[in-house]
KOLGU-4560 file (N, C-alpha, C; in nm, 3 decimals, padded with zeros to 5 digits):
<recs>
<n_xx: 08.656 n_yy: 09.035 n_zz: 13.626 ca_xx: 08.798 ca_yy: 09.096 ca_zz: 13.637 c_xx: 08.934 c_yy: 09.002 c_zz: 13.547 mol: A seq: 1 type: UNK>
<n_xx: 08.850 n_yy: 08.896 n_zz: 13.488 ca_xx: 08.924 ca_yy: 08.813 ca_zz: 13.420 c_xx: 08.903 c_yy: 08.900 c_zz: 13.300 mol: A seq: 2 type: UNK>
<n_xx: 08.822 n_yy: 08.918 n_zz: 13.213 ca_xx: 08.790 ca_yy: 08.943 ca_zz: 13.118 c_xx: 08.855 c_yy: 09.095 c_zz: 13.093 mol: A seq: 3 type: UNK>
<n_xx: 08.874 n_yy: 09.165 n_zz: 13.206 ca_xx: 08.935 ca_yy: 09.331 ca_zz: 13.176 c_xx: 09.069 c_yy: 09.359 c_zz: 13.165 mol: A seq: 4 type: UNK>
<n_xx: 09.117 n_yy: 09.186 n_zz: 13.307 ca_xx: 09.229 ca_yy: 09.215 ca_zz: 13.260 c_xx: 09.324 c_yy: 09.108 c_zz: 13.112 mol: A seq: 5 type: UNK>
<n_xx: 09.208 n_yy: 09.000 n_zz: 13.049 ca_xx: 09.256 ca_yy: 08.996 ca_zz: 12.929 c_xx: 09.238 c_yy: 09.068 c_zz: 12.820 mol: A seq: 6 type: UNK>
<n_xx: 09.134 n_yy: 09.186 n_zz: 12.860 ca_xx: 09.148 ca_yy: 09.296 ca_zz: 12.736 c_xx: 09.259 c_yy: 09.375 c_zz: 12.766 mol: A seq: 7 type: UNK>
<n_xx: 09.247 n_yy: 09.405 n_zz: 12.891 ca_xx: 09.390 ca_yy: 09.511 ca_zz: 12.891 c_xx: 09.541 c_yy: 09.424 c_zz: 12.846 mol: A seq: 8 type: UNK>
<n_xx: 09.558 n_yy: 09.287 n_zz: 12.839 ca_xx: 09.670 ca_yy: 09.210 ca_zz: 12.752 c_xx: 09.690 c_yy: 09.224 c_zz: 12.649 mol: A seq: 9 type: UNK>
<n_xx: 09.546 n_yy: 09.256 n_zz: 12.582 ca_xx: 09.547 ca_yy: 09.234 ca_zz: 12.460 c_xx: 09.564 c_yy: 09.397 c_zz: 12.394 mol: A seq: 10 type: UNK>
<n_xx: 09.518 n_yy: 09.440 n_zz: 12.464 ca_xx: 09.575 ca_yy: 09.632 ca_zz: 12.375 c_xx: 09.722 c_yy: 09.654 c_zz: 12.424 mol: A seq: 11 type: UNK>
<n_xx: 09.774 n_yy: 09.611 n_zz: 12.551 ca_xx: 09.956 ca_yy: 09.652 ca_zz: 12.584 c_xx: 09.987 c_yy: 09.573 c_zz: 12.438 mol: A seq: 12 type: UNK>
<n_xx: 09.951 n_yy: 09.444 n_zz: 12.432 ca_xx: 10.055 ca_yy: 09.420 ca_zz: 12.314 c_xx: 10.020 c_yy: 09.449 c_zz: 12.192 mol: A seq: 13 type: UNK>
<n_xx: 09.887 n_yy: 09.444 n_zz: 12.167 ca_xx: 09.868 ca_yy: 09.540 ca_zz: 11.993 c_xx: 09.841 c_yy: 09.649 c_zz: 11.958 mol: A seq: 14 type: UNK>
<n_xx: 09.844 n_yy: 09.728 n_zz: 12.156 ca_xx: 09.803 ca_yy: 09.849 ca_zz: 12.097 c_xx: 09.942 c_yy: 09.978 c_zz: 11.956 mol: A seq: 15 type: UNK>
<n_xx: 10.055 n_yy: 09.967 n_zz: 12.002 ca_xx: 10.148 ca_yy: 10.038 ca_zz: 11.928 c_xx: 10.169 c_yy: 09.970 c_zz: 11.789 mol: A seq: 16 type: UNK>
<n_xx: 10.094 n_yy: 09.829 n_zz: 11.747 ca_xx: 10.046 ca_yy: 09.797 ca_zz: 11.633 c_xx: 09.963 c_yy: 09.844 c_zz: 11.547 mol: A seq: 17 type: UNK>
<n_xx: 09.844 n_yy: 09.850 n_zz: 11.661 ca_xx: 09.734 ca_yy: 09.890 ca_zz: 11.583 c_xx: 09.713 c_yy: 10.057 c_zz: 11.553 mol: A seq: 18 type: UNK>
<n_xx: 09.795 n_yy: 10.113 n_zz: 11.658 ca_xx: 09.788 ca_yy: 10.293 ca_zz: 11.594 c_xx: 09.879 c_yy: 10.295 c_zz: 11.503 mol: A seq: 19 type: UNK>
<n_xx: 09.997 n_yy: 10.249 n_zz: 11.465 ca_xx: 10.055 ca_yy: 10.254 ca_zz: 11.368 c_xx: 09.973 c_yy: 10.227 c_zz: 11.291 mol: A seq: 20 type: UNK>
<n_xx: 09.887 n_yy: 10.137 n_zz: 11.267 ca_xx: 09.774 ca_yy: 10.070 ca_zz: 11.126 c_xx: 09.713 c_yy: 10.174 c_zz: 11.103 mol: A seq: 21 type: UNK>
<n_xx: 09.636 n_yy: 10.233 n_zz: 11.211 ca_xx: 09.503 ca_yy: 10.339 ca_zz: 11.220 c_xx: 09.525 c_yy: 10.429 c_zz: 11.113 mol: A seq: 22 type: UNK>
<n_xx: 09.650 n_yy: 10.515 n_zz: 11.206 ca_xx: 09.704 ca_yy: 10.633 ca_zz: 11.185 c_xx: 09.767 c_yy: 10.635 c_zz: 11.080 mol: A seq: 23 type: UNK>
<n_xx: 09.832 n_yy: 10.596 n_zz: 11.004 ca_xx: 09.979 ca_yy: 10.601 ca_zz: 10.914 c_xx: 09.929 c_yy: 10.466 c_zz: 10.772 mol: A seq: 24 type: UNK>
<n_xx: 09.912 n_yy: 10.378 n_zz: 10.801 ca_xx: 09.890 ca_yy: 10.247 ca_zz: 10.703 c_xx: 09.757 c_yy: 10.275 c_zz: 10.677 mol: A seq: 25 type: UNK>
<n_xx: 09.633 n_yy: 10.256 n_zz: 10.715 ca_xx: 09.529 ca_yy: 10.266 ca_zz: 10.699 c_xx: 09.463 c_yy: 10.374 c_zz: 10.589 mol: A seq: 26 type: UNK>
<n_xx: 09.542 n_yy: 10.464 n_zz: 10.583 ca_xx: 09.514 ca_yy: 10.628 ca_zz: 10.493 c_xx: 09.540 c_yy: 10.578 c_zz: 10.341 mol: A seq: 27 type: UNK>
<n_xx: 09.646 n_yy: 10.527 n_zz: 10.325 ca_xx: 09.709 ca_yy: 10.484 ca_zz: 10.206 c_xx: 09.637 c_yy: 10.342 c_zz: 10.122 mol: A seq: 28 type: UNK>
<n_xx: 09.593 n_yy: 10.317 n_zz: 10.044 ca_xx: 09.580 ca_yy: 10.146 ca_zz: 10.005 c_xx: 09.733 c_yy: 10.096 c_zz: 09.968 mol: A seq: 29 type: UNK>
<n_xx: 09.828 n_yy: 10.193 n_zz: 09.887 ca_xx: 09.921 ca_yy: 10.106 ca_zz: 09.872 c_xx: 10.032 c_yy: 10.060 c_zz: 10.018 mol: A seq: 30 type: UNK>
<n_xx: 09.985 n_yy: 10.159 n_zz: 10.084 ca_xx: 10.085 ca_yy: 10.083 ca_zz: 10.202 c_xx: 09.992 c_yy: 09.934 c_zz: 10.274 mol: A seq: 31 type: UNK>
<n_xx: 09.904 n_yy: 09.932 n_zz: 10.289 ca_xx: 09.814 ca_yy: 09.816 ca_zz: 10.339 c_xx: 09.811 c_yy: 09.704 c_zz: 10.248 mol: A seq: 32 type: UNK>
<n_xx: 09.851 n_yy: 09.712 n_zz: 10.122 ca_xx: 09.946 ca_yy: 09.632 ca_zz: 09.998 c_xx: 10.038 c_yy: 09.600 c_zz: 10.010 mol: A seq: 33 type: UNK>
<n_xx: 10.143 n_yy: 09.684 n_zz: 10.032 ca_xx: 10.261 ca_yy: 09.688 ca_zz: 10.085 c_xx: 10.331 c_yy: 09.596 c_zz: 10.235 mol: A seq: 34 type: UNK>
<n_xx: 10.238 n_yy: 09.600 n_zz: 10.328 ca_xx: 10.243 ca_yy: 09.586 ca_zz: 10.430 c_xx: 10.195 c_yy: 09.430 c_zz: 10.452 mol: A seq: 35 type: UNK>
<n_xx: 10.033 n_yy: 09.378 n_zz: 10.350 ca_xx: 10.009 ca_yy: 09.237 ca_zz: 10.310 c_xx: 10.191 c_yy: 09.173 c_zz: 10.273 mol: A seq: 36 type: UNK>
<n_xx: 10.239 n_yy: 09.206 n_zz: 10.145 ca_xx: 10.263 ca_yy: 09.150 ca_zz: 10.057 c_xx: 10.432 c_yy: 09.138 c_zz: 10.195 mol: A seq: 37 type: UNK>
<n_xx: 10.473 n_yy: 09.192 n_zz: 10.248 ca_xx: 10.579 ca_yy: 09.208 ca_zz: 10.332 c_xx: 10.545 c_yy: 09.076 c_zz: 10.455 mol: A seq: 38 type: UNK>
<n_xx: 10.419 n_yy: 09.071 n_zz: 10.473 ca_xx: 10.399 ca_yy: 08.995 ca_zz: 10.588 c_xx: 10.438 c_yy: 08.833 c_zz: 10.543 mol: A seq: 39 type: UNK>
<n_xx: 10.349 n_yy: 08.838 n_zz: 10.361 ca_xx: 10.360 ca_yy: 08.708 ca_zz: 10.321 c_xx: 10.551 c_yy: 08.636 c_zz: 10.282 mol: A seq: 40 type: UNK>
<n_xx: 10.583 n_yy: 08.761 n_zz: 10.275 ca_xx: 10.742 ca_yy: 08.743 ca_zz: 10.226 c_xx: 10.808 c_yy: 08.682 c_zz: 10.359 mol: A seq: 41 type: UNK>
<n_xx: 10.787 n_yy: 08.708 n_zz: 10.455 ca_xx: 10.828 ca_yy: 08.672 ca_zz: 10.580 c_xx: 10.759 c_yy: 08.536 c_zz: 10.631 mol: A seq: 42 type: UNK>
<n_xx: 10.619 n_yy: 08.527 n_zz: 10.625 ca_xx: 10.547 ca_yy: 08.399 ca_zz: 10.641 c_xx: 10.585 c_yy: 08.301 c_zz: 10.532 mol: A seq: 43 type: UNK>
<n_xx: 10.648 n_yy: 08.324 n_zz: 10.426 ca_xx: 10.714 ca_yy: 08.195 ca_zz: 10.327 c_xx: 10.845 c_yy: 08.223 c_zz: 10.348 mol: A seq: 44 type: UNK>
<n_xx: 10.933 n_yy: 08.305 n_zz: 10.456 ca_xx: 11.037 ca_yy: 08.251 ca_zz: 10.460 c_xx: 11.052 c_yy: 08.190 c_zz: 10.590 mol: A seq: 45 type: UNK>
<n_xx: 10.962 n_yy: 08.172 n_zz: 10.666 ca_xx: 10.918 ca_yy: 08.103 ca_zz: 10.807 c_xx: 10.882 c_yy: 07.926 c_zz: 10.772 mol: A seq: 46 type: UNK>
<n_xx: 10.823 n_yy: 07.908 n_zz: 10.674 ca_xx: 10.802 ca_yy: 07.842 ca_zz: 10.619 c_xx: 10.910 c_yy: 07.745 c_zz: 10.563 mol: A seq: 47 type: UNK>
<n_xx: 10.997 n_yy: 07.771 n_zz: 10.459 ca_xx: 11.107 ca_yy: 07.764 ca_zz: 10.438 c_xx: 11.198 c_yy: 07.737 c_zz: 10.507 mol: A seq: 48 type: UNK>
<n_xx: 11.200 n_yy: 07.802 n_zz: 10.629 ca_xx: 11.277 ca_yy: 07.744 ca_zz: 10.736 c_xx: 11.239 c_yy: 07.584 c_zz: 10.841 mol: A seq: 49 type: UNK>
<n_xx: 11.149 n_yy: 07.617 n_zz: 10.818 ca_xx: 11.076 ca_yy: 07.507 ca_zz: 10.931 c_xx: 11.102 c_yy: 07.390 c_zz: 10.808 mol: A seq: 50 type: UNK>
<n_xx: 11.084 n_yy: 07.401 n_zz: 10.675 ca_xx: 11.097 ca_yy: 07.281 ca_zz: 10.623 c_xx: 11.240 c_yy: 07.235 c_zz: 10.623 mol: A seq: 51 type: UNK>
<n_xx: 11.345 n_yy: 07.372 n_zz: 10.621 ca_xx: 11.496 ca_yy: 07.331 ca_zz: 10.721 c_xx: 11.492 c_yy: 07.249 c_zz: 10.813 mol: A seq: 52 type: UNK>
<n_xx: 11.416 n_yy: 07.298 n_zz: 10.879 ca_xx: 11.445 ca_yy: 07.253 ca_zz: 11.030 c_xx: 11.401 c_yy: 07.080 c_zz: 11.017 mol: A seq: 53 type: UNK>
<n_xx: 11.278 n_yy: 07.064 n_zz: 10.952 ca_xx: 11.245 ca_yy: 06.906 ca_zz: 10.928 c_xx: 11.282 c_yy: 06.803 c_zz: 10.954 mol: A seq: 54 type: UNK>
<n_xx: 11.391 n_yy: 06.842 n_zz: 10.828 ca_xx: 11.470 ca_yy: 06.772 ca_zz: 10.791 c_xx: 11.577 c_yy: 06.743 c_zz: 10.882 mol: A seq: 55 type: UNK>
<n_xx: 11.649 n_yy: 06.785 n_zz: 10.967 ca_xx: 11.727 ca_yy: 06.792 ca_zz: 11.069 c_xx: 11.696 c_yy: 06.726 c_zz: 11.215 mol: A seq: 56 type: UNK>
<n_xx: 11.530 n_yy: 06.800 n_zz: 11.261 ca_xx: 11.528 ca_yy: 06.738 ca_zz: 11.335 c_xx: 11.411 c_yy: 06.645 c_zz: 11.343 mol: A seq: 57 type: UNK>
<n_xx: 11.348 n_yy: 06.542 n_zz: 11.432 ca_xx: 11.421 ca_yy: 06.595 ca_zz: 11.584 c_xx: 11.604 c_yy: 06.493 c_zz: 11.560 mol: A seq: 58 type: UNK>
<n_xx: 11.645 n_yy: 06.540 n_zz: 11.650 ca_xx: 11.792 ca_yy: 06.506 ca_zz: 11.628 c_xx: 11.830 c_yy: 06.396 c_zz: 11.743 mol: A seq: 59 type: UNK>
<n_xx: 11.930 n_yy: 06.328 n_zz: 11.732 ca_xx: 11.890 ca_yy: 06.151 ca_zz: 11.819 c_xx: 12.016 c_yy: 06.227 c_zz: 11.931 mol: A seq: 60 type: UNK>
<n_xx: 12.065 n_yy: 06.353 n_zz: 11.917 ca_xx: 12.150 ca_yy: 06.343 ca_zz: 12.011 c_xx: 12.081 c_yy: 06.488 c_zz: 12.105 mol: A seq: 61 type: UNK>
<n_xx: 12.164 n_yy: 06.416 n_zz: 12.181 ca_xx: 12.159 ca_yy: 06.554 ca_zz: 12.336 c_xx: 12.281 c_yy: 06.603 c_zz: 12.307 mol: A seq: 62 type: UNK>
<n_xx: 12.360 n_yy: 06.658 n_zz: 12.259 ca_xx: 12.447 ca_yy: 06.777 ca_zz: 12.209 c_xx: 12.358 c_yy: 06.918 c_zz: 12.206 mol: A seq: 63 type: UNK>
<n_xx: 12.424 n_yy: 07.023 n_zz: 12.261 ca_xx: 12.359 ca_yy: 07.164 ca_zz: 12.197 c_xx: 12.392 c_yy: 07.254 c_zz: 12.037 mol: A seq: 64 type: UNK>
<n_xx: 12.526 n_yy: 07.170 n_zz: 12.006 ca_xx: 12.601 ca_yy: 07.289 ca_zz: 11.919 c_xx: 12.481 c_yy: 07.247 c_zz: 11.763 mol: A seq: 65 type: UNK>
<n_xx: 12.438 n_yy: 07.130 n_zz: 11.728 ca_xx: 12.348 ca_yy: 07.087 ca_zz: 11.625 c_xx: 12.233 c_yy: 07.194 c_zz: 11.617 mol: A seq: 66 type: UNK>
<n_xx: 12.147 n_yy: 07.239 n_zz: 11.758 ca_xx: 12.067 ca_yy: 07.308 ca_zz: 11.748 c_xx: 12.132 c_yy: 07.471 c_zz: 11.717 mol: A seq: 67 type: UNK>
<n_xx: 12.243 n_yy: 07.523 n_zz: 11.809 ca_xx: 12.322 ca_yy: 07.630 ca_zz: 11.739 c_xx: 12.330 c_yy: 07.657 c_zz: 11.641 mol: A seq: 68 type: UNK>
<n_xx: 12.377 n_yy: 07.576 n_zz: 11.580 ca_xx: 12.376 ca_yy: 07.560 ca_zz: 11.426 c_xx: 12.282 c_yy: 07.584 c_zz: 11.360 mol: A seq: 69 type: UNK>
<n_xx: 12.127 n_yy: 07.527 n_zz: 11.397 ca_xx: 12.017 ca_yy: 07.551 ca_zz: 11.329 c_xx: 12.004 c_yy: 07.703 c_zz: 11.296 mol: A seq: 70 type: UNK>
<n_xx: 11.989 n_yy: 07.752 n_zz: 11.498 ca_xx: 11.925 ca_yy: 07.851 ca_zz: 11.479 c_xx: 12.011 c_yy: 07.985 c_zz: 11.392 mol: A seq: 71 type: UNK>
<n_xx: 12.172 n_yy: 07.968 n_zz: 11.438 ca_xx: 12.224 ca_yy: 08.053 ca_zz: 11.385 c_xx: 12.218 c_yy: 08.028 c_zz: 11.208 mol: A seq: 72 type: UNK>
<n_xx: 12.193 n_yy: 07.959 n_zz: 11.136 ca_xx: 12.148 ca_yy: 07.986 ca_zz: 11.010 c_xx: 12.023 c_yy: 07.962 c_zz: 11.007 mol: A seq: 73 type: UNK>
<n_xx: 11.911 n_yy: 07.995 n_zz: 11.073 ca_xx: 11.776 ca_yy: 08.044 ca_zz: 11.038 c_xx: 11.806 c_yy: 08.241 c_zz: 11.059 mol: A seq: 74 type: UNK>
<n_xx: 11.864 n_yy: 08.264 n_zz: 11.164 ca_xx: 11.922 ca_yy: 08.442 ca_zz: 11.158 c_xx: 11.955 c_yy: 08.449 c_zz: 11.029 mol: A seq: 75 type: UNK>
<n_xx: 12.072 n_yy: 08.325 n_zz: 10.992 ca_xx: 12.156 ca_yy: 08.441 ca_zz: 10.904 c_xx: 12.066 c_yy: 08.450 c_zz: 10.729 mol: A seq: 76 type: UNK>
<n_xx: 11.973 n_yy: 08.351 n_zz: 10.764 ca_xx: 11.872 ca_yy: 08.327 ca_zz: 10.658 c_xx: 11.765 c_yy: 08.454 c_zz: 10.644 mol: A seq: 77 type: UNK>
<n_xx: 11.720 n_yy: 08.510 n_zz: 10.730 ca_xx: 11.665 ca_yy: 08.628 ca_zz: 10.764 c_xx: 11.751 c_yy: 08.740 c_zz: 10.780 mol: A seq: 78 type: UNK>
<n_xx: 11.856 n_yy: 08.723 n_zz: 10.820 ca_xx: 11.926 ca_yy: 08.878 ca_zz: 10.770 c_xx: 11.957 c_yy: 08.887 c_zz: 10.632 mol: A seq: 79 type: UNK>
<n_xx: 11.971 n_yy: 08.783 n_zz: 10.569 ca_xx: 11.994 ca_yy: 08.795 ca_zz: 10.430 c_xx: 11.937 c_yy: 08.796 c_zz: 10.296 mol: A seq: 80 type: UNK>
<n_xx: 11.760 n_yy: 08.769 n_zz: 10.397 ca_xx: 11.653 ca_yy: 08.793 ca_zz: 10.282 c_xx: 11.612 c_yy: 08.944 c_zz: 10.366 mol: A seq: 81 type: UNK>
<n_xx: 11.648 n_yy: 08.987 n_zz: 10.439 ca_xx: 11.588 ca_yy: 09.109 ca_zz: 10.500 c_xx: 11.681 c_yy: 09.248 c_zz: 10.420 mol: A seq: 82 type: UNK>
<n_xx: 11.843 n_yy: 09.195 n_zz: 10.373 ca_xx: 11.929 ca_yy: 09.315 ca_zz: 10.282 c_xx: 11.865 c_yy: 09.282 c_zz: 10.135 mol: A seq: 83 type: UNK>
<n_xx: 11.788 n_yy: 09.136 n_zz: 10.109 ca_xx: 11.780 ca_yy: 09.162 ca_zz: 09.997 c_xx: 11.642 c_yy: 09.212 c_zz: 09.976 mol: A seq: 84 type: UNK>
<n_xx: 11.598 n_yy: 09.217 n_zz: 10.048 ca_xx: 11.414 ca_yy: 09.281 ca_zz: 10.043 c_xx: 11.467 c_yy: 09.441 c_zz: 10.078 mol: A seq: 85 type: UNK>
<n_xx: 11.558 n_yy: 09.500 n_zz: 10.158 ca_xx: 11.608 ca_yy: 09.613 ca_zz: 10.078 c_xx: 11.680 c_yy: 09.680 c_zz: 09.953 mol: A seq: 86 type: UNK>
<n_xx: 11.757 n_yy: 09.609 n_zz: 09.934 ca_xx: 11.806 ca_yy: 09.609 ca_zz: 09.805 c_xx: 11.651 c_yy: 09.656 c_zz: 09.722 mol: A seq: 87 type: UNK>
<n_xx: 11.552 n_yy: 09.515 n_zz: 09.683 ca_xx: 11.436 ca_yy: 09.562 ca_zz: 09.631 c_xx: 11.385 c_yy: 09.677 c_zz: 09.627 mol: A seq: 88 type: UNK>
<n_xx: 11.361 n_yy: 09.732 n_zz: 09.729 ca_xx: 11.287 ca_yy: 09.809 ca_zz: 09.792 c_xx: 11.368 c_yy: 09.946 c_zz: 09.718 mol: A seq: 89 type: UNK>
<n_xx: 11.527 n_yy: 09.995 n_zz: 09.702 ca_xx: 11.561 ca_yy: 10.027 ca_zz: 09.667 c_xx: 11.532 c_yy: 10.090 c_zz: 09.527 mol: A seq: 90 type: UNK>
<n_xx: 11.514 n_yy: 09.955 n_zz: 09.485 ca_xx: 11.528 ca_yy: 09.942 ca_zz: 09.341 c_xx: 11.390 c_yy: 10.000 c_zz: 09.321 mol: A seq: 91 type: UNK>
<n_xx: 11.271 n_yy: 09.943 n_zz: 09.375 ca_xx: 11.121 ca_yy: 09.977 ca_zz: 09.381 c_xx: 11.154 c_yy: 10.127 c_zz: 09.360 mol: A seq: 92 type: UNK>
<n_xx: 11.167 n_yy: 10.177 n_zz: 09.486 ca_xx: 11.189 ca_yy: 10.332 ca_zz: 09.492 c_xx: 11.267 c_yy: 10.465 c_zz: 09.350 mol: A seq: 93 type: UNK>
<n_xx: 11.367 n_yy: 10.385 n_zz: 09.334 ca_xx: 11.426 ca_yy: 10.428 ca_zz: 09.195 c_xx: 11.322 c_yy: 10.433 c_zz: 09.087 mol: A seq: 94 type: UNK>
<n_xx: 11.259 n_yy: 10.324 n_zz: 09.048 ca_xx: 11.152 ca_yy: 10.307 ca_zz: 08.915 c_xx: 11.080 c_yy: 10.365 c_zz: 09.000 mol: A seq: 95 type: UNK>
<n_xx: 10.987 n_yy: 10.384 n_zz: 09.105 ca_xx: 10.893 ca_yy: 10.526 ca_zz: 09.115 c_xx: 10.905 c_yy: 10.628 c_zz: 09.054 mol: A seq: 96 type: UNK>
<n_xx: 11.032 n_yy: 10.675 n_zz: 09.143 ca_xx: 11.094 ca_yy: 10.779 ca_zz: 09.086 c_xx: 11.108 c_yy: 10.835 c_zz: 08.888 mol: A seq: 97 type: UNK>
<n_xx: 11.177 n_yy: 10.737 n_zz: 08.915 ca_xx: 11.161 ca_yy: 10.754 ca_zz: 08.715 c_xx: 11.025 c_yy: 10.777 c_zz: 08.685 mol: A seq: 98 type: UNK>
<n_xx: 10.973 n_yy: 10.684 n_zz: 08.699 ca_xx: 10.828 ca_yy: 10.632 ca_zz: 08.630 c_xx: 10.740 c_yy: 10.780 c_zz: 08.657 mol: A seq: 99 type: UNK>
<n_xx: 10.763 n_yy: 10.858 n_zz: 08.807 ca_xx: 10.676 ca_yy: 10.976 ca_zz: 08.839 c_xx: 10.724 c_yy: 11.076 c_zz: 08.750 mol: A seq: 100 type: UNK>
<n_xx: 10.900 n_yy: 11.089 n_zz: 08.715 ca_xx: 10.973 ca_yy: 11.205 ca_zz: 08.650 c_xx: 10.905 c_yy: 11.166 c_zz: 08.476 mol: A seq: 101 type: UNK>
<n_xx: 10.907 n_yy: 11.056 n_zz: 08.407 ca_xx: 10.823 ca_yy: 11.012 ca_zz: 08.308 c_xx: 10.679 c_yy: 11.075 c_zz: 08.244 mol: A seq: 102 type: UNK>
<n_xx: 10.652 n_yy: 11.094 n_zz: 08.385 ca_xx: 10.479 ca_yy: 11.131 ca_zz: 08.377 c_xx: 10.425 c_yy: 11.264 c_zz: 08.416 mol: A seq: 103 type: UNK>
<n_xx: 10.492 n_yy: 11.345 n_zz: 08.443 ca_xx: 10.558 ca_yy: 11.474 ca_zz: 08.497 c_xx: 10.455 c_yy: 11.474 c_zz: 08.630 mol: A seq: 104 type: UNK>
<n_xx: 10.495 n_yy: 11.362 n_zz: 08.716 ca_xx: 10.455 ca_yy: 11.392 ca_zz: 08.792 c_xx: 10.524 c_yy: 11.390 c_zz: 08.925 mol: A seq: 105 type: UNK>
<n_xx: 10.459 n_yy: 11.492 n_zz: 09.063 ca_xx: 10.614 ca_yy: 11.431 ca_zz: 09.148 c_xx: 10.645 c_yy: 11.335 c_zz: 09.225 mol: A seq: 106 type: UNK>
<n_xx: 10.800 n_yy: 11.320 n_zz: 09.218 ca_xx: 10.874 ca_yy: 11.234 ca_zz: 09.278 c_xx: 10.779 c_yy: 11.194 c_zz: 09.450 mol: A seq: 107 type: UNK>
<n_xx: 10.864 n_yy: 11.058 n_zz: 09.469 ca_xx: 10.839 ca_yy: 10.989 ca_zz: 09.586 c_xx: 10.891 c_yy: 11.143 c_zz: 09.741 mol: A seq: 108 type: UNK>
<n_xx: 10.805 n_yy: 11.185 n_zz: 09.795 ca_xx: 10.883 ca_yy: 11.263 ca_zz: 09.909 c_xx: 10.917 c_yy: 11.244 c_zz: 10.031 mol: A seq: 109 type: UNK>
<n_xx: 10.992 n_yy: 11.255 n_zz: 10.109 ca_xx: 11.073 ca_yy: 11.172 ca_zz: 10.230 c_xx: 11.014 c_yy: 11.140 c_zz: 10.298 mol: A seq: 110 type: UNK>
<n_xx: 10.898 n_yy: 11.148 n_zz: 10.333 ca_xx: 10.794 ca_yy: 11.129 ca_zz: 10.403 c_xx: 10.718 c_yy: 10.973 c_zz: 10.379 mol: A seq: 111 type: UNK>
<n_xx: 10.684 n_yy: 10.986 n_zz: 10.230 ca_xx: 10.663 ca_yy: 10.873 ca_zz: 10.165 c_xx: 10.795 c_yy: 10.771 c_zz: 10.202 mol: A seq: 112 type: UNK>
<n_xx: 10.877 n_yy: 10.752 n_zz: 10.125 ca_xx: 10.945 ca_yy: 10.679 ca_zz: 10.129 c_xx: 10.950 c_yy: 10.639 c_zz: 10.279 mol: A seq: 113 type: UNK>
<n_xx: 10.933 n_yy: 10.709 n_zz: 10.415 ca_xx: 11.009 ca_yy: 10.676 ca_zz: 10.536 c_xx: 10.880 c_yy: 10.610 c_zz: 10.560 mol: A seq: 114 type: UNK>
<n_xx: 10.729 n_yy: 10.601 n_zz: 10.521 ca_xx: 10.618 ca_yy: 10.593 ca_zz: 10.521 c_xx: 10.629 c_yy: 10.406 c_zz: 10.463 mol: A seq: 115 type: UNK>
<n_xx: 10.679 n_yy: 10.378 n_zz: 10.335 ca_xx: 10.702 ca_yy: 10.294 ca_zz: 10.308 c_xx: 10.804 c_yy: 10.178 c_zz: 10.371 mol: A seq: 116 type: UNK>
<n_xx: 10.901 n_yy: 10.250 n_zz: 10.428 ca_xx: 11.004 ca_yy: 10.154 ca_zz: 10.478 c_xx: 10.948 c_yy: 10.105 c_zz: 10.604 mol: A seq: 117 type: UNK>
<n_xx: 10.875 n_yy: 10.233 n_zz: 10.655 ca_xx: 10.805 ca_yy: 10.179 ca_zz: 10.830 c_xx: 10.710 c_yy: 10.040 c_zz: 10.806 mol: A seq: 118 type: UNK>
<n_xx: 10.631 n_yy: 10.058 n_zz: 10.693 ca_xx: 10.563 ca_yy: 09.910 ca_zz: 10.672 c_xx: 10.631 c_yy: 09.814 c_zz: 10.608 mol: A seq: 119 type: UNK>
<n_xx: 10.743 n_yy: 09.811 n_zz: 10.537 ca_xx: 10.790 ca_yy: 09.662 ca_zz: 10.489 c_xx: 10.888 c_yy: 09.647 c_zz: 10.588 mol: A seq: 120 type: UNK>
<n_xx: 10.931 n_yy: 09.719 n_zz: 10.679 ca_xx: 10.959 ca_yy: 09.712 ca_zz: 10.807 c_xx: 10.892 c_yy: 09.593 c_zz: 10.932 mol: A seq: 121 type: UNK>
<n_xx: 10.725 n_yy: 09.653 n_zz: 10.957 ca_xx: 10.665 ca_yy: 09.593 ca_zz: 10.999 c_xx: 10.601 c_yy: 09.516 c_zz: 10.979 mol: A seq: 122 type: UNK>
<n_xx: 10.568 n_yy: 09.443 n_zz: 10.815 ca_xx: 10.524 ca_yy: 09.345 ca_zz: 10.814 c_xx: 10.577 c_yy: 09.222 c_zz: 10.825 mol: A seq: 123 type: UNK>
</recs>
């Protein structure tokens, strides 16, 4: 029974992500590379934040406000990085469309743009 419950919990936790990966992402190699690069960027940002936290922790105080400042600056850093990635994605989209025009290929369809945005956000 414990094994069945464990498998059920794993499928419940990973089910939506696994279903998205199998049905949408795994069919296009470009989306797999985009997912891996997006994941790498978020992992690097967490490593940078942990380095910043390591400088300030452990604090020798019982006050709560230093921890609040650390958490809020981490959230601001993550959201700023999300904005930078979105702007980079929009520039990449324009570059891909210009390249498609130059080589007389079709531009990115709306569904392609939505799939790339889905993959960038899931990483």
